[in-house]
N, C-alpha and C positions, 0 to 999 in steps of 0.2 A: 446939570440936571441929574439928580440921584436916580439910580436904578430901583425900580419897584418890582417886587415879585407878585405875580398875579396867579392866584390859585382858583381853578375852576372846579367846582363841586357839581356832580350830576344832581339833577332834581331827586328829591326823596322818592317820588313815585317811580322813577326810572331804576333806582337802586333796588327797590322792593321788587320790581318786575323782573330784574335780572336774577335776583336771588330765587324768585319763584321758578324761573325757567331752569336754573341749575338744579333746584330740588326736584322738579318734574323730570329732568333728564336722568338724575340719579335714580329716582324711583322707577323710571322706565327700564333702565339697564338692570336694576335688581329684579324687576318683574320678568324681563326676558331671560335672565340667568336662571331664575327659579323655574320658569316654564321649560327651559331646555333640560334642566335636571329631571323634572317630572316626565318629560318626553323620553329621556333615555331610560329611566326606570320602567316606564310603561312598555317600551320596546323590549326590554330584557324580560319582563314578566310575560309578555305576549308570546315570545319565542319559547320561553320555558313551558308555558301551558300547551303550546302546540306539540312539543315533544311528549308531554304527559298524555295528551289525547292520542297521539300516534302509538304510544306504548300500549294503551288499553285497546286500541283497534287492531293490535297485532298479538293475538293469543300465543303464537309461537315464540315471540320475543319474551313474553311474560313467563312462559313455561321454562324456556332456556335460562332465564335469569334466576330461577329457583333450582333447576336441576343441576346446572354447572357447579355451583359451590357445594351442593350435596354430594356429587360424584367425587369432587376433589377432597372434600373432608372425609368421606367414607373410605375411599380407596387409598389415597396418599397418606392422609393423616392416620387412618386405621392401621395401615402397615407399619408406619413409624412407631406408633404407640405400642404395638405388640412386639416389635422386633429390635428397636434401636434406642429405647429410652431408659433402660435400666442403669441405675447408678447416677442419674442426673440429680443435681442439687436443687432442682425446682420441679414443679408439677408441669409436665409437658402438655397435658390436655388444655388448660386455660391459656398457656403460652401459644399453642397452635391456633386455638379458636380466635383469640384476639388478632393474631397475625393474619388469619384467613379473612376475618371481617374487613380489615383494612385493605387487604389484597384485592378482595372482590369489589370494593368500592372504587379502588384505583383502576383495576383492569376493566370493569364493566363500563366505566365512564370513557376510558380510552377507546374501547372497542365501539362504543356507541357513536363516537365522533366520526367514524368512517361513513356514517350516513350522509355526511356533508357532500360526499361524491354523488349520491343520488340527488340531493338538492341542486347540485351543479348541473347534472344532466337534464333536469327539468326546468332549468333557468330560475329556480326559486332563489338560489343564492344571489344571482345577479340582481334580481328584483329587490332583495333586501338591501344590497349594498348601494343601490341608487336612492334609497329612501333617506330622508333627512335626519338620520340618527347615526351615532358613532358606530364604526365597525366593531369596536370593542364591546359595545352593548349587545350586538348581534352574537358575537362569539361567546360571551359570558352567558347569555341566555341559553344558547345551545348546550354549553357545558353543564349548566345547572339542570337543564331538562334531562340530559343523559344521567345526571346524578340521581334523579328520581328512580330510574331503573336500577341504578347501582345500589341504592339503599334497599330497594325491594329484594335484590339478590342476597342480601345478608340474612334474610329470613330463612332461606334454605340452609345456610350454614348453622344458624342458631338451632333449627329443628334437628338437624343431624347431630349437632353437639349434644343436645339433650338425650337423643337416642344412645349416644356413645357414653353417656354419663358425665358429660362435661357441662358444668353450670357456671354462669357468670352472674354476679350480683346485678340487680336492676340499675344501681347507680353507675356501674361500670358500662353497661350497655348504653345508658343515656350519655355518658361521657364520650364514648366512641361516636355516638350519633352527633354530638356537638362538634366533633372534629370532622365530620363527614364533608361539609362544604369545602374545607381546605384540602382534604385528600382528593376530592373529585376535581377541584380546580387544577391541582397539580397534574393529575393524570390527563385531563382534557387539554391543558396547555401543552403538555409534551406531545400529544397526538397531533396538535395543530401544525407542528413543524413538518410532519410527514404528509398530512392531508393537504397542506398548502402547495406541495409540489407534485403530488400523485393524483391523477384524475381518472384512474381506472379502479373500479370497485374491488376486483380480485386482488390487484396489486396493493391497494390500500389495506385490505384485510390481512394480507400477508405481512405487510410492514408493521401493522399494529400488533400482530401476534409475535413478531420478532422483538418488539420492544417491551412486551408485557410478560411473556412466558419466562425469559431469563430472570427477570426481576422477582418473579414468584419464588424462585429457588435460591437466588443470590442476595436477596435483601433481608433475609431473616424472618420472612413471614411464616414459614413452616419449619425450616431447618435452622438451628442456631448457627450464627456466623462469628461468634466472639473469638473462636480459635482459628479463623481463616487467615491464611498468609499468602504471600506472593502475589501473583496476578489476580487470584480470586478476591483477595482483600482490596486490591486497587479497584477492581470492577465494582465491588459492593459499595465502595465509598463514592462512586460516580453515579449510582442509581438513585433517582429521587424517591422511590418507594422505600428505600432503606431508612431515610430520615422520617418519612411518614409513619412507618411502623414503630420506629424507635421513639418517636415523640409520644405516640399513644401509650406505649408500654411504660414510659417514664412517668405518666400521670396515673395509669391504671393501678400500678402497685401490685400487691398480692405476691411479692417475691419474684415477679417476672423480671428477668435480666434485661438491662438496656445498656447502651454503649456510650452515648453522648449526653452532654448537658442539654436540657430541653430548649434553652435559648439558641444553642447551636443548631439543633434540629429545626426550630422554627425559622431561623434566619436562612438556612439552606433551602427549606421548602419555599419560602416567600421569594427568595432570590431566583431559584430555578423557575418558579411559576411565572414571575414577571418577565424574565428573559424569554422563555418559551412562548408566552402569550404575545409579546410584542413582535417577535420574529415570525411566529406562525401566522398571526393575523395579517402581518404585512405580506407574507408570501401568498396567503389565501386571497387577499384582496387584489394583489397584483395579477395573479393567475386569472381571476374572474374578469378583471378589466381587460386583459389581453386576449380573451376568447374571441 
């Protein structure tokens, strides 16, 4: 007896039904993925807006955001312009103002992140971390909220610059504003590493000052560092603010000296931001979990 091969084909209705189930499953997964993305965006915006509301509810914070850059521009910048800028091959005024604008965005965001200690004391951080959203959405929302105060702080520097006779074209100011989110993310991510392990407000403020003040003088924000050598040169190359300021100056133009290729600056900023954000968020979430 010869062998016969028997092929069983499912009914047409069953094949159609299976295809419909697969399509429905795929559509459901896509819908859930889309819903998750919108949930993360909504969480980020909500936390950002909370920081904006807190900013306007704290007049002292708003005043300090305007006064601090004004004092730095007037005292430090004014002294440098009058006593140490003769013989430079570029205009020191615009050089200093651009550096100060980036410095204030970086520093103000970094200092604002210390408020996470207050959120931890009131258990607000713990409540956010148990919500069904990514911890990165929470941290990024906090950083962007602090960035609002940082951008406001630049107004003080611009006003003092005008009083000192330093003017920047409107397109230059808009270009600096376009770089603001990247500058603020870099500063906030750096602060997260320290905030993640320090739970005392006074200690957190001291730590933030220690990581921001040296960068103000060693990153080229106010004082040129193109001729720095030895240990000062090594330190300046390790500071994130160095690359933030140099990136902006490389695009602003106007004869302002810069040191690195813009792509080198951009790669350094993104690399440092991602590493600090991942490590800082992990430390922060772990500390809150172990409370």
